[in-house]
C-alpha positions as a Markdown table, in Angstrom:
| # | Residue | x | y | z |
|---|---|---|---|---|
| 1 | Met | -0.1 | -0.5 | 0.0 |
| 2 | Arg | 1.4 | 3.0 | -1.0 |
| 3 | Tyr | 0.4 | 7.0 | -0.5 |
| 4 | Ile | -0.4 | 8.7 | -3.3 |
| 5 | Gly | 1.1 | 13.1 | -2.8 |
| 6 | Ala | 3.4 | 15.1 | -2.7 |
| 7 | Asp | 3.6 | 15.3 | 1.1 |
| 8 | Ala | 1.6 | 14.8 | 4.2 |
| 9 | Asn | -0.2 | 18.1 | 3.3 |
| 10 | Thr | -1.9 | 17.8 | -0.3 |
| 11 | Ala | -5.0 | 17.3 | -1.0 |
| 12 | Asn | -4.7 | 13.4 | -1.4 |
| 13 | Asn | -5.5 | 13.6 | 2.0 |
| 14 | Gln | -9.0 | 13.5 | 4.0 |
| 15 | Val | -8.6 | 15.8 | 7.0 |
| 16 | Tyr | -11.0 | 16.1 | 9.7 |
| 17 | Thr | -11.1 | 18.6 | 12.2 |
| 18 | Tyr | -12.9 | 18.4 | 15.6 |
| 19 | Thr | -13.6 | 20.9 | 18.6 |
| 20 | Ala | -14.1 | 19.2 | 22.4 |
| 21 | Ala | -16.7 | 20.2 | 24.1 |
| 22 | Gly | -15.0 | 18.7 | 27.3 |
| 23 | Gly | -14.6 | 15.3 | 28.6 |
| 24 | Glu | -14.2 | 13.4 | 25.6 |
| 25 | Thr | -11.9 | 10.3 | 25.0 |
| 26 | Ser | -12.7 | 9.6 | 21.8 |
| 27 | Ile | -13.1 | 10.9 | 18.4 |
| 28 | Ser | -16.1 | 9.6 | 15.9 |
| 29 | Gly | -18.7 | 10.8 | 13.3 |
| 30 | Ala | -19.5 | 13.9 | 11.9 |
| 31 | Asp | -16.4 | 16.5 | 12.0 |
| 32 | Asn | -16.8 | 20.6 | 12.6 |
| 33 | Gly | -17.3 | 20.5 | 9.0 |
| 34 | Gly | -19.6 | 17.6 | 8.4 |
| 35 | Ser | -17.7 | 15.1 | 7.2 |
| 36 | Ile | -18.1 | 11.8 | 8.4 |
| 37 | Leu | -14.7 | 10.3 | 10.1 |
| 38 | Ala | -13.7 | 6.9 | 8.2 |
| 39 | Phe | -10.7 | 5.0 | 7.6 |
| 40 | Ser | -9.3 | 1.5 | 6.5 |
| 41 | Ser | -6.6 | 0.9 | 9.1 |
| 42 | Gly | -4.9 | 3.1 | 11.8 |
| 43 | Ala | -1.7 | 2.9 | 10.2 |
| 44 | Asn | -3.1 | 5.2 | 7.4 |
| 45 | Leu | -3.6 | 8.2 | 9.4 |
| 46 | Thr | -2.2 | 11.0 | 12.2 |
| 47 | Val | -3.9 | 12.3 | 14.9 |
| 48 | His | -2.9 | 15.8 | 16.2 |
| 49 | Leu | -4.4 | 17.2 | 19.7 |
| 50 | Asn | -4.2 | 21.1 | 20.0 |
| 51 | Gly | -0.8 | 21.0 | 17.1 |
| 52 | Thr | 1.1 | 18.3 | 18.8 |
| 53 | Leu | 1.3 | 14.9 | 17.0 |
| 54 | Leu | 0.2 | 12.0 | 19.0 |
| 55 | Thr | 1.5 | 8.1 | 19.6 |
| 56 | Ala | -0.8 | 5.4 | 18.3 |
| 57 | Gly | -0.9 | 3.1 | 21.0 |
| 58 | Thr | 0.4 | 5.2 | 23.5 |
| 59 | Asp | -1.9 | 8.1 | 22.9 |
| 60 | Tyr | -4.7 | 7.1 | 21.4 |
| 61 | Asp | -5.8 | 3.5 | 19.7 |
| 62 | Thr | -8.1 | 2.8 | 16.5 |
| 63 | Asn | -9.2 | -0.5 | 17.3 |
| 64 | Thr | -12.8 | 0.3 | 16.7 |
| 65 | Ala | -13.8 | 1.2 | 13.5 |
| 66 | Asn | -13.3 | 4.6 | 12.6 |
| 67 | Thr | -12.8 | 5.9 | 16.0 |
| 68 | Ile | -10.1 | 7.7 | 18.1 |
| 69 | Asp | -9.9 | 6.3 | 21.1 |
| 70 | Asn | -8.8 | 6.0 | 24.7 |
| 71 | Leu | -7.4 | 9.7 | 24.2 |
| 72 | Thr | -6.5 | 11.4 | 27.5 |
| 73 | Val | -9.8 | 13.1 | 28.8 |
| 74 | Leu | -10.3 | 16.2 | 26.3 |
| 75 | Ser | -10.7 | 19.8 | 27.7 |
| 76 | Ala | -13.2 | 22.1 | 26.4 |
| 77 | Ser | -11.8 | 24.0 | 22.8 |
| 78 | Asp | -9.4 | 21.3 | 22.2 |
| 79 | Ser | -8.7 | 20.7 | 18.6 |
| 80 | Val | -8.1 | 17.4 | 17.8 |
| 81 | Val | -7.2 | 16.7 | 14.1 |
| 82 | Val | -7.8 | 13.8 | 12.2 |
| 83 | Thr | -5.1 | 13.5 | 8.5 |
| 84 | Val | -6.5 | 10.1 | 6.8 |
| 85 | Tyr | -3.9 | 9.3 | 4.0 |
| 86 | Arg | -5.6 | 8.1 | 0.4 |
| 87 | Leu | -3.9 | 5.0 | -0.3 |
| 88 | Phe | -4.0 | 2.4 | -3.3 |
| 89 | Asn | -3.0 | -0.9 | -3.9 |
| 90 | Gly | 0.1 | -1.4 | -6.0 |
| 91 | Ser | -1.6 | -4.3 | -7.9 |
| 92 | Asp | -4.7 | -2.3 | -9.1 |
| 93 | Ala | -2.0 | 0.7 | -10.5 |
| 94 | Met | -1.9 | 0.7 | -14.2 |
| 95 | Pro | 1.9 | 0.0 | -15.7 |
| 96 | Leu | 3.4 | 2.8 | -18.0 |
| 97 | Val | 3.1 | 1.0 | -20.7 |
| 98 | Gly | -0.2 | -1.5 | -21.6 |
| 99 | Gly | -2.9 | -2.2 | -19.1 |
| 100 | Thr | -6.3 | -3.0 | -19.5 |
| 101 | Phe | -8.9 | -1.5 | -18.0 |
| 102 | Ser | -11.9 | -3.4 | -16.9 |
| 103 | Gly | -14.7 | -0.9 | -17.0 |
| 104 | Pro | -15.7 | 1.9 | -18.5 |
| 105 | Val | -13.4 | 5.2 | -18.7 |
| 106 | Asp | -14.5 | 8.8 | -18.5 |
| 107 | Phe | -11.8 | 11.3 | -19.7 |
| 108 | Ser | -12.2 | 15.0 | -18.3 |
| 109 | Asn | -10.4 | 16.1 | -21.4 |
| 110 | Ser | -10.2 | 15.2 | -25.2 |
| 111 | Val | -7.6 | 12.3 | -26.0 |
| 112 | Ala | -5.6 | 12.6 | -29.1 |
| 113 | Gly | -3.7 | 9.6 | -30.6 |
| 114 | Thr | 0.2 | 10.3 | -30.7 |
| 115 | Thr | 1.1 | 11.2 | -34.5 |
| 116 | Glu | 3.6 | 10.7 | -36.2 |
| 117 | Val | 4.8 | 13.5 | -38.8 |
| 118 | Asn | 7.2 | 12.6 | -41.9 |
| 119 | Ala | 8.0 | 15.4 | -44.1 |
| 120 | Thr | 10.4 | 13.1 | -46.2 |
| 121 | Val | 8.7 | 9.7 | -47.3 |
| 122 | Thr | 10.1 | 8.0 | -50.2 |
| 123 | Gly | 11.0 | 4.1 | -51.1 |
| 124 | Asn | 10.2 | 1.8 | -48.6 |
| 125 | Val | 8.5 | 2.9 | -45.3 |
| 126 | Thr | 7.2 | 0.3 | -42.3 |
| 127 | Leu | 5.0 | 2.5 | -40.0 |
| 128 | Asp | 5.4 | 1.9 | -36.0 |
| 129 | Phe | 2.0 | 1.2 | -34.7 |
| 130 | Ser | 3.2 | 0.7 | -31.4 |
| 131 | Arg | 4.4 | 4.2 | -30.9 |
| 132 | Tyr | 1.5 | 5.9 | -33.0 |
| 133 | Gln | -1.8 | 5.9 | -33.4 |
| 134 | Asn | -2.4 | 8.2 | -36.2 |
| 135 | Phe | 0.4 | 9.2 | -39.3 |
| 136 | Val | 0.7 | 12.3 | -41.7 |
| 137 | Leu | 3.2 | 11.4 | -44.1 |
| 138 | Thr | 4.8 | 14.3 | -47.0 |
| 139 | Leu | 5.3 | 12.3 | -50.1 |
| 140 | Thr | 8.6 | 13.2 | -51.9 |
| 141 | Gly | 9.0 | 10.4 | -53.9 |
| 142 | Asn | 7.0 | 6.9 | -54.6 |
| 143 | Thr | 6.4 | 5.3 | -51.4 |
| 144 | Thr | 5.6 | 1.7 | -50.4 |
| 145 | Leu | 4.0 | 0.6 | -47.0 |
| 146 | Asp | 5.8 | -2.1 | -45.9 |
| 147 | Asn | 4.1 | -4.9 | -43.7 |
| 148 | Pro | 4.4 | -3.7 | -40.3 |
| 149 | Thr | 4.5 | -6.1 | -36.9 |
| 150 | Thr | 3.1 | -3.7 | -34.2 |
| 151 | Glu | -0.6 | -3.1 | -35.3 |
| 152 | Val | -2.5 | -4.3 | -32.3 |
| 153 | Ile | -6.5 | -5.7 | -33.2 |
| 154 | Gly | -8.8 | -2.7 | -32.9 |
| 155 | Gln | -6.5 | 0.0 | -33.0 |
| 156 | Ser | -7.7 | 2.4 | -35.6 |
| 157 | Gly | -7.0 | 5.7 | -37.0 |
| 158 | Phe | -5.9 | 7.8 | -39.9 |
| 159 | Ile | -2.9 | 8.1 | -42.9 |
| 160 | Thr | -2.4 | 11.3 | -44.5 |
| 161 | Phe | -0.4 | 11.8 | -47.8 |
| 162 | Ile | 0.3 | 15.0 | -48.8 |
| 163 | Gln | 1.6 | 15.5 | -52.3 |
| 164 | Asp | 5.3 | 17.6 | -52.0 |
| 165 | Gly | 5.8 | 20.1 | -54.5 |
| 166 | Thr | 6.5 | 17.7 | -57.2 |
| 167 | Gly | 3.1 | 15.8 | -57.4 |
| 168 | Ser | 2.2 | 13.1 | -58.8 |
| 169 | Arg | 3.9 | 10.3 | -55.9 |
| 170 | Thr | 2.3 | 7.1 | -55.6 |
| 171 | Val | 1.5 | 4.7 | -52.7 |
| 172 | Ser | 2.3 | 1.0 | -53.1 |
| 173 | Leu | 0.9 | -1.3 | -50.5 |
| 174 | Gly | 2.2 | -4.5 | -48.5 |
| 175 | Thr | 0.2 | -7.4 | -48.4 |
| 176 | Asp | -1.1 | -6.6 | -44.9 |
| 177 | Tyr | -2.7 | -3.5 | -46.4 |
| 178 | Glu | -6.4 | -4.4 | -47.7 |
| 179 | Thr | -8.6 | -2.2 | -49.7 |
| 180 | Ala | -12.6 | -2.4 | -50.8 |
| 181 | Gly | -12.1 | -4.9 | -53.7 |
| 182 | Ala | -8.1 | -4.9 | -53.6 |
| 183 | Ala | -8.4 | -1.8 | -55.8 |
| 184 | Gly | -5.1 | -0.3 | -53.6 |
| 185 | Leu | -5.0 | 3.0 | -53.3 |
| 186 | Thr | -5.9 | 6.0 | -55.9 |
| 187 | Leu | -4.6 | 9.3 | -54.8 |
| 188 | Ser | -4.2 | 12.8 | -55.9 |
| 189 | Thr | -1.8 | 13.7 | -57.9 |
| 190 | Ala | -1.5 | 17.5 | -58.0 |
| 191 | Ala | 1.0 | 19.2 | -56.3 |
| 192 | Ser | 1.0 | 19.7 | -52.4 |
| 193 | Thr | -2.5 | 17.9 | -52.4 |
| 194 | Thr | -3.4 | 16.1 | -48.9 |
| 195 | Asp | -5.6 | 12.9 | -49.2 |
| 196 | Ile | -6.9 | 11.5 | -45.8 |
| 197 | Val | -7.2 | 7.1 | -45.6 |
| 198 | Pro | -9.0 | 5.9 | -42.1 |
| 199 | Tyr | -7.8 | 2.2 | -40.9 |
| 200 | Val | -8.7 | -0.3 | -38.6 |
| 201 | Val | -6.8 | -3.5 | -37.7 |
| 202 | Thr | -9.3 | -6.5 | -37.4 |
| 203 | Ala | -6.6 | -9.0 | -37.0 |
| 204 | Ser | -2.9 | -9.6 | -36.8 |
| 205 | Gly | -1.6 | -8.9 | -40.7 |
| 206 | Arg | -5.1 | -7.5 | -41.5 |
| 207 | Ile | -5.1 | -3.4 | -41.5 |
| 208 | Leu | -8.3 | -2.4 | -43.6 |
| 209 | Leu | -8.0 | 0.6 | -45.2 |
| 210 | Gly | -11.3 | 2.7 | -46.2 |
| 211 | Ala | -11.6 | 5.2 | -49.3 |
| 212 | Pro | -9.3 | 7.8 | -49.4 |
| 213 | Gln | -10.9 | 11.3 | -48.7 |
| 214 | Leu | -9.1 | 13.5 | -51.4 |
| 215 | Ala | -7.8 | 16.9 | -51.8 |
| 216 | Phe | -8.4 | 18.3 | -48.9 |
| 217 | Ala | -7.9 | 22.3 | -49.7 |
């Protein structure tokens, strides 16, 4: 179990503040702001009395669920602050690379796939689908898209082909790239034109290309 946060004063903690009426030896329930004290383990919290850090097992215990118990009798207006550290189980963390979510995921901002922008594409080219989702390729010569080995089933995105100032650059396809009716790709030929080709990966070695959207201007 690990605590996420820069230090014990960050918003990753839940802080409960209580003002004693006098005579109490335990703290539980709603604090001054109405928040209900809750914690999973006494090891994941600290208790301060009038600004002084108390020692677990000596100054208090947490043997009763969600309760700070066996305090020295509090005086009226004593301030007790309980800080509960928000923890997570390392086994629930997503790795930096890979990993699978088992339920819906909501993003509060837009999500953009990593895009390769290559201004000098010619000859034999192998797209890296493990690193990039989208590709913006400026054709400076006739190009062949060789079969990749990095595609993942379900991956989708777009390939943008931009003719250079000369134009009439062609694109040939490796056998892993499939087009409707095996027609291949027919792109714009005019200099500096931009075409977009959507794709989806349906199996290892099967990258299905949609109809090219031609001559964006």
